[in-house]
Predicted model as a PDB file, atoms N, CA, C, CB and O in Angstrom, pLDDT in the B-factor column:
MODEL        1                                                                  
ATOM      1  N   MET A   1      92.164  94.573  94.270  1.00 89.00           N  
ATOM      2  CA  MET A   1      93.034  93.924  94.669  1.00 89.00           C  
ATOM      3  C   MET A   1      93.759  94.740  93.034  1.00 89.00           C  
ATOM      4  CB  MET A   1      92.708  92.117  95.091  1.00 89.00           C  
ATOM      5  O   MET A   1      92.927  95.293  92.315  1.00 89.00           O  
ATOM      6  N   ILE A   2      95.380  94.756  92.532  1.00 91.00           N  
ATOM      7  CA  ILE A   2      95.767  95.087  92.680  1.00 91.00           C  
ATOM      8  C   ILE A   2      97.323  93.905  91.322  1.00 91.00           C  
ATOM      9  CB  ILE A   2      95.305  95.475  94.065  1.00 91.00           C  
ATOM     10  O   ILE A   2      97.611  92.732  91.561  1.00 91.00           O  
ATOM     11  N   PRO A   3      97.667  94.363  90.651  1.00 92.00           N  
ATOM     12  CA  PRO A   3      98.521  92.991  90.335  1.00 92.00           C  
ATOM     13  C   PRO A   3      99.628  94.034  90.096  1.00 92.00           C  
ATOM     14  CB  PRO A   3      98.025  91.732  88.882  1.00 92.00           C  
ATOM     15  O   PRO A   3      99.354  95.194  89.786  1.00 92.00           O  
ATOM     16  N   TYR A   4     100.875  93.588  90.250  1.00 94.00           N  
ATOM     17  CA  TYR A   4     101.682  93.477  90.586  1.00 94.00           C  
ATOM     18  C   TYR A   4     102.963  93.752  89.262  1.00 94.00           C  
ATOM     19  CB  TYR A   4     101.415  92.391  91.280  1.00 94.00           C  
ATOM     20  O   TYR A   4     103.791  92.843  89.327  1.00 94.00           O  
ATOM     21  N   LEU A   5     103.122  94.247  88.707  1.00 92.00           N  
ATOM     22  CA  LEU A   5     103.380  94.136  87.271  1.00 92.00           C  
ATOM     23  C   LEU A   5     104.599  94.427  86.528  1.00 92.00           C  
ATOM     24  CB  LEU A   5     102.577  94.824  86.735  1.00 92.00           C  
ATOM     25  O   LEU A   5     104.720  94.085  85.352  1.00 92.00           O  
ATOM     26  N   PRO A   6     105.637  95.133  87.263  1.00 93.00           N  
ATOM     27  CA  PRO A   6     106.599  94.480  86.739  1.00 93.00           C  
ATOM     28  C   PRO A   6     107.719  93.519  87.218  1.00 93.00           C  
ATOM     29  CB  PRO A   6     107.017  95.240  86.294  1.00 93.00           C  
ATOM     30  O   PRO A   6     108.126  93.186  88.331  1.00 93.00           O  
ATOM     31  N   GLN A   7     108.221  93.050  85.329  1.00 95.00           N  
ATOM     32  CA  GLN A   7     109.314  92.145  85.608  1.00 95.00           C  
ATOM     33  C   GLN A   7     109.899  91.346  86.328  1.00 95.00           C  
ATOM     34  CB  GLN A   7     109.869  92.427  85.577  1.00 95.00           C  
ATOM     35  O   GLN A   7     109.685  90.136  86.388  1.00 95.00           O  
ATOM     36  N   SER A   8     110.665  91.953  86.915  1.00 96.00           N  
ATOM     37  CA  SER A   8     111.196  91.688  88.652  1.00 96.00           C  
ATOM     38  C   SER A   8     110.335  91.766  90.199  1.00 96.00           C  
ATOM     39  CB  SER A   8     112.279  92.846  88.912  1.00 96.00           C  
ATOM     40  O   SER A   8     109.613  92.540  90.828  1.00 96.00           O  
ATOM     41  N   ALA A   9     110.811  90.718  90.290  1.00 98.00           N  
ATOM     42  CA  ALA A   9     110.521  90.842  92.203  1.00 98.00           C  
ATOM     43  C   ALA A   9     111.876  92.313  93.428  1.00 98.00           C  
ATOM     44  CB  ALA A   9     111.174  88.402  92.974  1.00 98.00           C  
ATOM     45  O   ALA A   9     113.059  92.574  93.642  1.00 98.00           O  
ATOM     46  N   MET A  10     110.566  92.710  93.764  1.00 97.00           N  
ATOM     47  CA  MET A  10     110.920  93.785  95.227  1.00 97.00           C  
ATOM     48  C   MET A  10     110.451  93.787  95.848  1.00 97.00           C  
ATOM     49  CB  MET A  10     110.988  94.924  95.428  1.00 97.00           C  
ATOM     50  O   MET A  10     109.315  93.376  96.087  1.00 97.00           O  
ATOM     51  N   ALA A  11     111.934  94.765  96.880  1.00 97.00           N  
ATOM     52  CA  ALA A  11     111.450  94.853  98.446  1.00 97.00           C  
ATOM     53  C   ALA A  11     109.949  95.823  98.025  1.00 97.00           C  
ATOM     54  CB  ALA A  11     112.894  95.868  99.760  1.00 97.00           C  
ATOM     55  O   ALA A  11     109.782  96.566  97.058  1.00 97.00           O  
ATOM     56  N   ILE A  12     109.004  95.482  99.137  1.00 97.00           N  
ATOM     57  CA  ILE A  12     107.672  96.232  98.978  1.00 97.00           C  
ATOM     58  C   ILE A  12     108.019  97.901  99.336  1.00 97.00           C  
ATOM     59  CB  ILE A  12     106.417  95.510 100.142  1.00 97.00           C  
ATOM     60  O   ILE A  12     107.580  98.949  98.863  1.00 97.00           O  
ATOM     61  N   SER A  13     108.924  97.627 100.299  1.00 95.00           N  
ATOM     62  CA  SER A  13     109.176  99.164 100.582  1.00 95.00           C  
ATOM     63  C   SER A  13     109.347 100.087 100.243  1.00 95.00           C  
ATOM     64  CB  SER A  13     109.683  99.460 100.945  1.00 95.00           C  
ATOM     65  O   SER A  13     109.104 101.224 100.646  1.00 95.00           O  
ATOM     66  N   GLU A  14     110.210  99.303  98.709  1.00 95.00           N  
ATOM     67  CA  GLU A  14     110.540 100.532  97.424  1.00 95.00           C  
ATOM     68  C   GLU A  14     109.201 100.632  97.050  1.00 95.00           C  
ATOM     69  CB  GLU A  14     111.645 100.101  95.917  1.00 95.00           C  
ATOM     70  O   GLU A  14     108.411 101.567  96.921  1.00 95.00           O  
ATOM     71  N   VAL A  15     109.144  99.190  96.884  1.00 93.00           N  
ATOM     72  CA  VAL A  15     107.208  99.486  95.932  1.00 93.00           C  
ATOM     73  C   VAL A  15     106.828 100.571  95.867  1.00 93.00           C  
ATOM     74  CB  VAL A  15     105.723  98.930  96.584  1.00 93.00           C  
ATOM     75  O   VAL A  15     106.972 101.420  94.987  1.00 93.00           O  
ATOM     76  N   PHE A  16     106.092 100.599  97.229  1.00 92.00           N  
ATOM     77  CA  PHE A  16     105.593 101.279  98.341  1.00 92.00           C  
ATOM     78  C   PHE A  16     106.018 103.296  98.925  1.00 92.00           C  
ATOM     79  CB  PHE A  16     106.154 100.129  99.411  1.00 92.00           C  
ATOM     80  O   PHE A  16     105.447 104.235  99.478  1.00 92.00           O  
ATOM     81  N   ALA A  17     107.058 103.036  98.451  1.00 91.00           N  
ATOM     82  CA  ALA A  17     108.133 103.855  99.278  1.00 91.00           C  
ATOM     83  C   ALA A  17     107.852 105.274  99.249  1.00 91.00           C  
ATOM     84  CB  ALA A  17     109.593 103.671  98.740  1.00 91.00           C  
ATOM     85  O   ALA A  17     108.511 106.019  99.974  1.00 91.00           O  
ATOM     86  N   SER A  18     106.693 105.862  98.281  1.00 89.00           N  
ATOM     87  CA  SER A  18     106.426 107.220  97.867  1.00 89.00           C  
ATOM     88  C   SER A  18     104.768 107.533  98.272  1.00 89.00           C  
ATOM     89  CB  SER A  18     106.775 107.359  96.150  1.00 89.00           C  
ATOM     90  O   SER A  18     104.190 108.617  98.193  1.00 89.00           O  
ATOM     91  N   TYR A  19     104.301 106.421  98.657  1.00 87.00           N  
ATOM     92  CA  TYR A  19     102.381 105.560  98.452  1.00 87.00           C  
ATOM     93  C   TYR A  19     102.694 105.552 100.669  1.00 87.00           C  
ATOM     94  CB  TYR A  19     102.235 102.632  96.970  1.00 87.00           C  
ATOM     95  O   TYR A  19     101.847 106.048 101.412  1.00 87.00           O  
ATOM     96  N   ASN A  20     103.603 105.101 101.044  1.00 84.00           N  
ATOM     97  CA  ASN A  20     103.872 104.893 102.479  1.00 84.00           C  
ATOM     98  C   ASN A  20     102.673 105.495 103.608  1.00 84.00           C  
ATOM     99  CB  ASN A  20     105.314 105.630 102.734  1.00 84.00           C  
ATOM    100  O   ASN A  20     102.027 104.901 104.471  1.00 84.00           O  
ATOM    101  N   ASP A  21     102.695 107.216 103.102  1.00 88.00           N  
ATOM    102  CA  ASP A  21     101.697 107.509 103.718  1.00 88.00           C  
ATOM    103  C   ASP A  21     100.612 107.757 103.757  1.00 88.00           C  
ATOM    104  CB  ASP A  21     101.800 107.908 104.007  1.00 88.00           C  
ATOM    105  O   ASP A  21     100.080 108.517 104.565  1.00 88.00           O  
ATOM    106  N   ASN A  22     100.073 107.132 102.853  1.00 91.00           N  
ATOM    107  CA  ASN A  22      98.406 106.779 102.646  1.00 91.00           C  
ATOM    108  C   ASN A  22      98.181 105.142 102.582  1.00 91.00           C  
ATOM    109  CB  ASN A  22      97.765 107.500 101.019  1.00 91.00           C  
ATOM    110  O   ASN A  22      97.279 104.623 103.241  1.00 91.00           O  
ATOM    111  N   ILE A  23      99.003 104.418 101.799  1.00 93.00           N  
ATOM    112  CA  ILE A  23      98.626 103.322 102.945  1.00 93.00           C  
ATOM    113  C   ILE A  23      98.838 102.637 104.372  1.00 93.00           C  
ATOM    114  CB  ILE A  23      98.752 102.614 102.537  1.00 93.00           C  
ATOM    115  O   ILE A  23      99.866 102.802 105.029  1.00 93.00           O  
ATOM    116  N   LEU A  24      97.542 101.694 104.868  1.00 95.00           N  
ATOM    117  CA  LEU A  24      97.330 101.752 105.591  1.00 95.00           C  
ATOM    118  C   LEU A  24      97.510 100.353 106.134  1.00 95.00           C  
ATOM    119  CB  LEU A  24      96.505 102.398 105.542  1.00 95.00           C  
ATOM    120  O   LEU A  24      97.639 100.229 107.352  1.00 95.00           O  
ATOM    121  N   LEU A  25      97.537  99.001 105.142  1.00 96.00           N  
ATOM    122  CA  LEU A  25      97.597  97.893 104.961  1.00 96.00           C  
ATOM    123  C   LEU A  25      98.032  97.158 103.516  1.00 96.00           C  
ATOM    124  CB  LEU A  25      96.539  97.656 105.385  1.00 96.00           C  
ATOM    125  O   LEU A  25      97.367  97.830 102.727  1.00 96.00           O  
ATOM    126  N   VAL A  26      98.601  96.385 102.879  1.00 97.00           N  
ATOM    127  CA  VAL A  26      98.762  95.682 101.647  1.00 97.00           C  
ATOM    128  C   VAL A  26      98.859  94.264 102.112  1.00 97.00           C  
ATOM    129  CB  VAL A  26     100.008  96.163 100.790  1.00 97.00           C  
ATOM    130  O   VAL A  26      99.622  93.969 103.032  1.00 97.00           O  
ATOM    131  N   LYS A  27      98.110  93.372 101.506  1.00 98.00           N  
ATOM    132  CA  LYS A  27      97.666  92.346 102.151  1.00 98.00           C  
ATOM    133  C   LYS A  27      97.914  90.965 100.079  1.00 98.00           C  
ATOM    134  CB  LYS A  27      95.522  92.953 103.133  1.00 98.00           C  
ATOM    135  O   LYS A  27      97.551  90.859  98.908  1.00 98.00           O  
ATOM    136  N   ASP A  28      98.475  90.570 100.785  1.00 96.00           N  
ATOM    137  CA  ASP A  28      98.371  89.097  99.772  1.00 96.00           C  
ATOM    138  C   ASP A  28      97.725  87.606 100.016  1.00 96.00           C  
ATOM    139  CB  ASP A  28      99.750  88.669  99.530  1.00 96.00           C  
ATOM    140  O   ASP A  28      97.465  87.080 101.098  1.00 96.00           O  
ATOM    141  N   ASP A  29      97.586  87.208  99.015  1.00 94.00           N  
ATOM    142  CA  ASP A  29      97.053  85.781  98.978  1.00 94.00           C  
ATOM    143  C   ASP A  29      97.363  84.876 100.595  1.00 94.00           C  
ATOM    144  CB  ASP A  29      97.947  84.964  97.543  1.00 94.00           C  
ATOM    145  O   ASP A  29      96.746  84.491 101.588  1.00 94.00           O  
ATOM    146  N   ASP A  30      98.358  84.883 100.178  1.00 95.00           N  
ATOM    147  CA  ASP A  30      98.550  84.237 101.796  1.00 95.00           C  
ATOM    148  C   ASP A  30      98.524  84.515 103.028  1.00 95.00           C  
ATOM    149  CB  ASP A  30      99.397  83.884 102.028  1.00 95.00           C  
ATOM    150  O   ASP A  30      98.787  83.741 103.948  1.00 95.00           O  
ATOM    151  N   GLY A  31      98.152  85.814 103.114  1.00 95.00           N  
ATOM    152  CA  GLY A  31      97.718  86.592 104.486  1.00 95.00           C  
ATOM    153  C   GLY A  31      98.657  87.022 105.460  1.00 95.00           C  
ATOM    154  O   GLY A  31      98.380  87.516 106.554  1.00 95.00           O  
ATOM    155  N   LYS A  32     100.042  86.752 104.887  1.00 97.00           N  
ATOM    156  CA  LYS A  32     100.901  87.756 104.860  1.00 97.00           C  
ATOM    157  C   LYS A  32     100.872  89.465 104.332  1.00 97.00           C  
ATOM    158  CB  LYS A  32     101.686  87.138 104.257  1.00 97.00           C  
ATOM    159  O   LYS A  32     100.540  89.871 103.218  1.00 97.00           O  
ATOM    160  N   PHE A  33     101.179  90.013 105.126  1.00 97.00           N  
ATOM    161  CA  PHE A  33     100.528  91.503 105.528  1.00 97.00           C  
ATOM    162  C   PHE A  33     102.221  93.215 105.985  1.00 97.00           C  
ATOM    163  CB  PHE A  33      99.245  90.854 107.628  1.00 97.00           C  
ATOM    164  O   PHE A  33     103.198  93.288 106.730  1.00 97.00           O  
ATOM    165  N   TYR A  34     101.682  93.941 105.172  1.00 98.00           N  
ATOM    166  CA  TYR A  34     103.015  95.411 105.139  1.00 98.00           C  
ATOM    167  C   TYR A  34     101.990  96.217 105.548  1.00 98.00           C  
ATOM    168  CB  TYR A  34     103.962  96.108 103.395  1.00 98.00           C  
ATOM    169  O   TYR A  34     100.964  96.183 104.868  1.00 98.00           O  
ATOM    170  N   VAL A  35     102.043  97.171 106.820  1.00 97.00           N  
ATOM    171  CA  VAL A  35     102.175  98.187 107.546  1.00 97.00           C  
ATOM    172  C   VAL A  35     102.801  99.742 108.042  1.00 97.00           C  
ATOM    173  CB  VAL A  35     102.275  97.697 107.941  1.00 97.00           C  
ATOM    174  O   VAL A  35     103.087 100.376 109.058  1.00 97.00           O  
ATOM    175  N   PRO A  36     102.788  99.833 106.765  1.00 95.00           N  
ATOM    176  CA  PRO A  36     104.316 100.662 107.168  1.00 95.00           C  
ATOM    177  C   PRO A  36     104.124 101.733 108.081  1.00 95.00           C  
ATOM    178  CB  PRO A  36     105.098 101.413 105.857  1.00 95.00           C  
ATOM    179  O   PRO A  36     105.118 102.431 108.285  1.00 95.00           O  
ATOM    180  N   ALA A  37     102.911 102.071 108.772  1.00 94.00           N  
ATOM    181  CA  ALA A  37     102.613 102.714 109.646  1.00 94.00           C  
ATOM    182  C   ALA A  37     103.627 102.407 110.967  1.00 94.00           C  
ATOM    183  CB  ALA A  37     101.244 102.500 109.755  1.00 94.00           C  
ATOM    184  O   ALA A  37     104.333 103.083 111.715  1.00 94.00           O  
ATOM    185  N   ASP A  38     103.359 101.321 110.843  1.00 95.00           N  
ATOM    186  CA  ASP A  38     104.464 100.606 111.842  1.00 95.00           C  
ATOM    187  C   ASP A  38     105.564  99.658 111.642  1.00 95.00           C  
ATOM    188  CB  ASP A  38     103.862  99.942 112.670  1.00 95.00           C  
ATOM    189  O   ASP A  38     106.154  98.993 112.493  1.00 95.00           O  
ATOM    190  N   ASN A  39     105.642  99.680 111.082  1.00 95.00           N  
ATOM    191  CA  ASN A  39     106.763  99.254 110.471  1.00 95.00           C  
ATOM    192  C   ASN A  39     107.109  97.151 110.835  1.00 95.00           C  
ATOM    193  CB  ASN A  39     108.053 100.511 111.215  1.00 95.00           C  
ATOM    194  O   ASN A  39     107.916  96.349 111.307  1.00 95.00           O  
ATOM    195  N   ILE A  40     105.764  97.287 110.159  1.00 97.00           N  
ATOM    196  CA  ILE A  40     105.253  95.613 109.961  1.00 97.00           C  
ATOM    197  C   ILE A  40     105.271  94.784 108.243  1.00 97.00           C  
ATOM    198  CB  ILE A  40     103.373  95.623 110.514  1.00 97.00           C  
ATOM    199  O   ILE A  40     104.461  94.734 107.317  1.00 97.00           O  
ATOM    200  N   ASP A  41     106.886  94.134 108.522  1.00 97.00           N  
ATOM    201  CA  ASP A  41     106.471  93.632 106.272  1.00 97.00           C  
ATOM    202  C   ASP A  41     106.639  92.268 107.154  1.00 97.00           C  
ATOM    203  CB  ASP A  41     108.190  94.090 104.137  1.00 97.00           C  
ATOM    204  O   ASP A  41     107.542  91.745 107.807  1.00 97.00           O  
ATOM    205  N   GLY A  42     105.288  91.976 106.824  1.00 98.00           N  
ATOM    206  CA  GLY A  42     105.617  90.583 106.456  1.00 98.00           C  
ATOM    207  C   GLY A  42     106.025  89.673 104.976  1.00 98.00           C  
ATOM    208  O   GLY A  42     106.551  88.563 104.895  1.00 98.00           O  
ATOM    209  N   ILE A  43     105.589  90.553 103.933  1.00 97.00           N  
ATOM    210  CA  ILE A  43     105.577  90.658 102.741  1.00 97.00           C  
ATOM    211  C   ILE A  43     106.963  90.066 101.940  1.00 97.00           C  
ATOM    212  CB  ILE A  43     105.281  92.005 102.578  1.00 97.00           C  
ATOM    213  O   ILE A  43     107.172  89.049 101.278  1.00 97.00           O  
ATOM    214  N   VAL A  44     107.717  91.119 102.304  1.00 97.00           N  
ATOM    215  CA  VAL A  44     109.528  91.518 102.015  1.00 97.00           C  
ATOM    216  C   VAL A  44     109.238  92.050 100.874  1.00 97.00           C  
ATOM    217  CB  VAL A  44     110.889  90.206 101.840  1.00 97.00           C  
ATOM    218  O   VAL A  44     109.512  93.191 100.501  1.00 97.00           O  
ATOM    219  N   THR A  45     108.336  90.719  99.960  1.00 98.00           N  
ATOM    220  CA  THR A  45     108.971  90.797  98.707  1.00 98.00           C  
ATOM    221  C   THR A  45     108.219  90.471  97.865  1.00 98.00           C  
ATOM    222  CB  THR A  45     110.014  90.157  98.537  1.00 98.00           C  
ATOM    223  O   THR A  45     107.907  89.287  97.734  1.00 98.00           O  
ATOM    224  N   MET A  46     107.530  91.843  96.746  1.00 97.00           N  
ATOM    225  CA  MET A  46     106.894  92.224  96.014  1.00 97.00           C  
ATOM    226  C   MET A  46     107.118  90.540  95.101  1.00 97.00           C  
ATOM    227  CB  MET A  46     107.332  93.784  95.519  1.00 97.00           C  
ATOM    228  O   MET A  46     107.726  89.658  95.706  1.00 97.00           O  
ATOM    229  N   TYR A  47     106.725  90.331  94.057  1.00 96.00           N  
ATOM    230  CA  TYR A  47     106.769  89.381  92.960  1.00 96.00           C  
ATOM    231  C   TYR A  47     105.720  89.786  91.246  1.00 96.00           C  
ATOM    232  CB  TYR A  47     106.155  87.908  93.833  1.00 96.00           C  
ATOM    233  O   TYR A  47     104.868  90.612  90.919  1.00 96.00           O  
ATOM    234  N   PRO A  48     106.091  89.200  90.909  1.00 96.00           N  
ATOM    235  CA  PRO A  48     105.798  89.824  89.122  1.00 96.00           C  
ATOM    236  C   PRO A  48     104.882  89.244  88.904  1.00 96.00           C  
ATOM    237  CB  PRO A  48     106.809  89.575  87.792  1.00 96.00           C  
ATOM    238  O   PRO A  48     105.278  88.142  89.284  1.00 96.00           O  
ATOM    239  N   GLY A  49     103.429  89.007  88.414  1.00 93.00           N  
ATOM    240  CA  GLY A  49     102.370  88.123  88.198  1.00 93.00           C  
ATOM    241  C   GLY A  49     100.945  88.074  89.812  1.00 93.00           C  
ATOM    242  O   GLY A  49      99.775  87.695  89.859  1.00 93.00           O  
ATOM    243  N   GLU A  50     101.570  88.464  90.494  1.00 96.00           N  
ATOM    244  CA  GLU A  50     101.332  88.140  91.837  1.00 96.00           C  
ATOM    245  C   GLU A  50     100.004  89.466  92.100  1.00 96.00           C  
ATOM    246  CB  GLU A  50     103.002  88.241  92.892  1.00 96.00           C  
ATOM    247  O   GLU A  50      99.743  90.546  91.569  1.00 96.00           O  
ATOM    248  N   GLY A  51      99.529  88.788  93.016  1.00 96.00           N  
ATOM    249  CA  GLY A  51      98.229  90.443  93.294  1.00 96.00           C  
ATOM    250  C   GLY A  51      97.524  91.067  94.957  1.00 96.00           C  
ATOM    251  O   GLY A  51      97.028  90.700  96.022  1.00 96.00           O  
ATOM    252  N   TYR A  52      97.783  91.791  94.470  1.00 97.00           N  
ATOM    253  CA  TYR A  52      98.171  92.226  96.815  1.00 97.00           C  
ATOM    254  C   TYR A  52      97.235  93.337  96.778  1.00 97.00           C  
ATOM    255  CB  TYR A  52     100.424  93.143  97.679  1.00 97.00           C  
ATOM    256  O   TYR A  52      97.357  94.407  96.182  1.00 97.00           O  
ATOM    257  N   TYR A  53      95.755  92.689  97.909  1.00 96.00           N  
ATOM    258  CA  TYR A  53      94.828  93.695  97.680  1.00 96.00           C  
ATOM    259  C   TYR A  53      95.687  95.476  98.810  1.00 96.00           C  
ATOM    260  CB  TYR A  53      92.937  92.807  98.404  1.00 96.00           C  
ATOM    261  O   TYR A  53      96.458  95.315  99.756  1.00 96.00           O  
ATOM    262  N   VAL A  54      95.260  96.796  98.331  1.00 94.00           N  
ATOM    263  CA  VAL A  54      95.921  97.496  99.017  1.00 94.00           C  
ATOM    264  C   VAL A  54      95.098  98.011  99.547  1.00 94.00           C  
ATOM    265  CB  VAL A  54      96.731  98.147  98.587  1.00 94.00           C  
ATOM    266  O   VAL A  54      93.965  98.072  99.069  1.00 94.00           O  
ATOM    267  N   TYR A  55      95.414  98.512 100.644  1.00 95.00           N  
ATOM    268  CA  TYR A  55      94.098  99.346 101.484  1.00 95.00           C  
ATOM    269  C   TYR A  55      94.892 101.067 102.129  1.00 95.00           C  
ATOM    270  CB  TYR A  55      93.450  98.005 103.319  1.00 95.00           C  
ATOM    271  O   TYR A  55      95.795 101.348 102.918  1.00 95.00           O  
ATOM    272  N   LEU A  56      93.865 101.918 101.192  1.00 92.00           N  
ATOM    273  CA  LEU A  56      94.359 102.908 101.808  1.00 92.00           C  
ATOM    274  C   LEU A  56      93.054 104.123 102.750  1.00 92.00           C  
ATOM    275  CB  LEU A  56      95.237 103.554 100.545  1.00 92.00           C  
ATOM    276  O   LEU A  56      91.899 104.034 103.167  1.00 92.00           O  
ATOM    277  N   ARG A  57      94.496 105.501 102.686  1.00 89.00           N  
ATOM    278  CA  ARG A  57      93.796 106.223 103.712  1.00 89.00           C  
ATOM    279  C   ARG A  57      92.769 107.136 102.909  1.00 89.00           C  
ATOM    280  CB  ARG A  57      94.839 107.080 104.670  1.00 89.00           C  
ATOM    281  O   ARG A  57      92.021 107.886 103.535  1.00 89.00           O  
ATOM    282  N   GLY A  58      92.737 107.071 101.552  1.00 82.00           N  
ATOM    283  CA  GLY A  58      92.221 108.093 101.138  1.00 82.00           C  
ATOM    284  C   GLY A  58      92.136 107.258  98.938  1.00 82.00           C  
ATOM    285  O   GLY A  58      92.143 106.081  98.577  1.00 82.00           O  
ATOM    286  N   GLU A  59      92.059 108.783  97.932  1.00 80.00           N  
ATOM    287  CA  GLU A  59      92.575 108.185  96.708  1.00 80.00           C  
ATOM    288  C   GLU A  59      93.222 107.954  96.321  1.00 80.00           C  
ATOM    289  CB  GLU A  59      92.548 108.314  96.067  1.00 80.00           C  
ATOM    290  O   GLU A  59      93.600 109.078  95.993  1.00 80.00           O  
ATOM    291  N   SER A  60      94.213 107.069  95.770  1.00 75.00           N  
ATOM    292  CA  SER A  60      95.583 107.519  95.199  1.00 75.00           C  
ATOM    293  C   SER A  60      95.432 106.704  93.613  1.00 75.00           C  
ATOM    294  CB  SER A  60      97.130 106.899  96.344  1.00 75.00           C  
ATOM    295  O   SER A  60      94.609 105.863  93.250  1.00 75.00           O  
ATOM    296  N   ASP A  61      96.699 107.403  92.796  1.00 76.00           N  
ATOM    297  CA  ASP A  61      96.718 106.294  91.264  1.00 76.00           C  
ATOM    298  C   ASP A  61      98.007 105.978  92.186  1.00 76.00           C  
ATOM    299  CB  ASP A  61      96.909 106.996  89.067  1.00 76.00           C  
ATOM    300  O   ASP A  61      98.767 106.712  92.817  1.00 76.00           O  
ATOM    301  N   ILE A  62      97.950 104.854  92.038  1.00 73.00           N  
ATOM    302  CA  ILE A  62      99.271 103.877  92.437  1.00 73.00           C  
ATOM    303  C   ILE A  62      99.721 103.753  91.065  1.00 73.00           C  
ATOM    304  CB  ILE A  62      98.967 102.228  93.244  1.00 73.00           C  
ATOM    305  O   ILE A  62      98.858 103.674  90.191  1.00 73.00           O  
ATOM    306  N   GLU A  63     101.102 103.722  90.708  1.00 71.00           N  
ATOM    307  CA  GLU A  63     101.939 103.413  89.573  1.00 71.00           C  
ATOM    308  C   GLU A  63     102.816 102.537  89.477  1.00 71.00           C  
ATOM    309  CB  GLU A  63     102.503 104.244  89.249  1.00 71.00           C  
ATOM    310  O   GLU A  63     103.485 102.838  90.465  1.00 71.00           O  
ATOM    311  N   PHE A  64     103.408 101.532  88.959  1.00 62.00           N  
ATOM    312  CA  PHE A  64     104.553 100.597  89.652  1.00 62.00           C  
ATOM    313  C   PHE A  64     105.336 101.084  87.734  1.00 62.00           C  
ATOM    314  CB  PHE A  64     103.930  98.206  90.332  1.00 62.00           C  
ATOM    315  O   PHE A  64     106.440 100.658  87.391  1.00 62.00           O  
TER     316      PHE A  64                                                      
ENDMDL                                                                          
END                                                                             
């Protein structure tokens, strides 16, 4: 689980745009998910202070 630390909300597709090749799945606490490989975006917007489960294909340093 990672926190979303920026001070403003942003579209999840923009937040993870440079990581989409390595992301399998992102989930929030409400059970909504984002799967870029299948164009599934149930989260739509990431909010400051919220936590997200991020499942990757391999190691990666994710920076916001």
